[in-house]
N, C-alpha and C positions, 0 to 999 in steps of 0.2 A: 314326877310331880313333887313339888316341895311339900314338906311337912310344915304345919303352922307352928311357929315358935311356941314352946311350952307355956311361957308367961302369957302370951297373947291368947292362946287356946284357953287357958284357965279363966282369963278375964272375959272372953267371949262366951264361954259356957255359963259363967256366973251371970252375965248380963241376960242371956237367954232364959235362965231360970227366973231371974228377978222380973223380967217382962212377961213371965208366964207364957212363953212360947211353948206350944204343946210338944211333949217329948217326941212325938212321932215326926215332928218337923226339925228338931234340933240337929239330927244327923245330916239332913239335907242342907241346912244353913251352914254347917261346918264344911260340907263338901263344896258349896258355892264359894265360901271364903277361900278355901284352898285353891280352887280353880282360878279365882280372881287374883290372888297373890302370885300364883304361877304365871298368869297372863301378864301381870304388871312387870314381873322380872324378865320374862322372855322378850317382851316388846318395849322394854325400857320406859314404862310409864310409872309415875309416882303412885303409890298405893293410896291415893287420896280420892275417895269416891267421886267428889264433885268434878274432878279433872279426868279421871280414868274410866268411870263407870259407863259413860256413853260409848267409849271405844270397846269396852268389854261386851256390852250388849250388842253392838254392831257385829262383833266376832261371833257371838252366839247365833245371830241371824244368818250370818254366812254359813254357819255349820248346821243350819236348818233346825235349830232348837225351837220347840213349840213356844207359843206366847206364854203358856202357863209356866214353863221352865224359866223363861226370861223374867217373868214377874217374880218367881221364887228367888232368882238370882238378885234382882233389884232389892227385894225385901231383906235378904241376907246381908248384902253388901251395905245397905243403908244402916242396918244394925251395927255393922262394924264401924 
């Protein structure tokens, strides 16, 4: 799995803090961003949520991820 580029990770973490995302969810949001960026690279999608997010969610459904996890992913990627 790809690591989030350090500059992007720093910006994402700062945004999460500024939006007062609970610290208990920040790790989850970072995990979903990593998964999303990995998905985009693997399947050659641009990492632009409006274009790729539906494909990512479809993949999560194929992998039998719960609705709750799909919603977490949407929230995390939307923040990105």
